[in-house]
C-alpha positions in Angstrom: -4.8 -20.8 -11.4 -7.5 -20.4 -14.0 -5.7 -22.5 -16.5 -5.1 -25.2 -13.9 -8.8 -25.2 -13.0 -9.9 -25.4 -16.6 -7.6 -28.4 -17.1 -8.8 -30.2 -14.0 -12.5 -29.5 -14.9 -12.1 -31.6 -18.0 -10.4 -34.6 -16.4 -11.5 -37.9 -15.2 -11.8 -38.4 -11.4 -9.3 -41.2 -11.2 -5.9 -41.3 -9.5 -4.1 -40.7 -12.8 -5.6 -37.2 -12.9 -4.4 -36.4 -9.4 -0.9 -37.6 -10.4 -0.9 -35.5 -13.5 -2.1 -32.6 -11.4 0.9 -33.0 -9.2 3.2 -32.8 -12.3 1.5 -29.6 -13.3 2.0 -28.2 -9.8 5.8 -29.0 -10.1 5.9 -27.2 -13.4 4.1 -24.2 -11.9 6.6 -24.0 -9.0 9.2 -23.3 -11.6 7.1 -20.8 -13.5 5.6 -19.0 -10.5 8.0 -19.3 -7.6 6.1 -16.7 -5.6 3.3 -19.4 -5.3 5.7 -22.2 -4.2 4.1 -22.5 -0.7 0.6 -22.9 -2.1 1.7 -25.3 -4.7 3.7 -27.3 -2.2 0.7 -27.6 0.2 -1.6 -28.6 -2.7 1.0 -31.3 -3.7 1.1 -32.6 -0.1 -2.7 -32.7 -0.1 -2.7 -34.8 -3.3 0.2 -37.0 -2.0 -1.9 -38.0 1.0 -4.8 -39.0 -1.2 -2.8 -40.8 -3.9 -0.8 -42.7 -1.3 -3.9 -43.9 0.5 -5.4 -45.4 -2.7 -2.3 -46.3 -4.7 -2.6 -50.0 -5.8 -6.0 -50.2 -4.1 -9.4 -50.1 -5.6 -10.7 -46.6 -5.5 -14.5 -46.4 -4.9 -16.3 -44.2 -7.3 -18.0 -42.2 -4.6 -14.6 -41.4 -2.9 -13.1 -40.4 -6.3 -16.0 -38.1 -7.0 -15.9 -36.5 -3.6 -12.1 -35.9 -3.7 -12.4 -34.4 -7.2 -15.3 -32.1 -6.1 -13.4 -31.0 -3.0 -10.3 -30.2 -5.0 -12.3 -28.2 -7.5 -14.0 -26.2 -4.7 -10.7 -25.6 -3.0 -9.0 -24.4 -6.1 -12.0 -22.2 -7.0 -11.8 -20.5 -3.5 -8.2 -19.5 -3.8 -7.3 -15.9 -4.7 -3.7 -15.5 -5.8 -4.1 -11.7 -6.2 -5.6 -11.2 -2.7 -4.0 -9.2 0.1 -1.5 -11.0 2.5 -4.1 -11.8 5.1 -6.4 -13.5 2.7 -3.5 -15.4 1.1 -2.4 -16.6 4.5 -5.9 -17.7 5.3 -6.0 -19.6 1.9 -2.7 -21.3 2.8 -4.1 -22.3 6.2 -7.2 -23.7 4.6 -5.2 -25.8 2.1 -3.0 -27.0 4.8 -5.9 -28.2 6.9 -7.9 -29.7 4.0 -8.4 -33.4 3.3 -9.7 -34.7 0.0 -11.3 -38.0 1.1 -12.2 -38.0 4.8 
């Protein structure tokens, strides 16, 4: 997760970054199958955002907000936590929204 966070921290806030992030999540699903549920939920979260603005103008304020929310969400996740905490993390990701 740290590598993913470092990569995202250095990226532009546009839709291409979110699409590239989805590709990275797909790769991580292969490398870390024990995190497949988390990566799948993150991918769904990104899908909702990308689909909403695909082929539409993306306001800078919305892009900045979505980027900041994603960074905060990723920072809050603890892949080494106990089962209760990991379940709470999954619930939080599942109920998150990047742009509303």
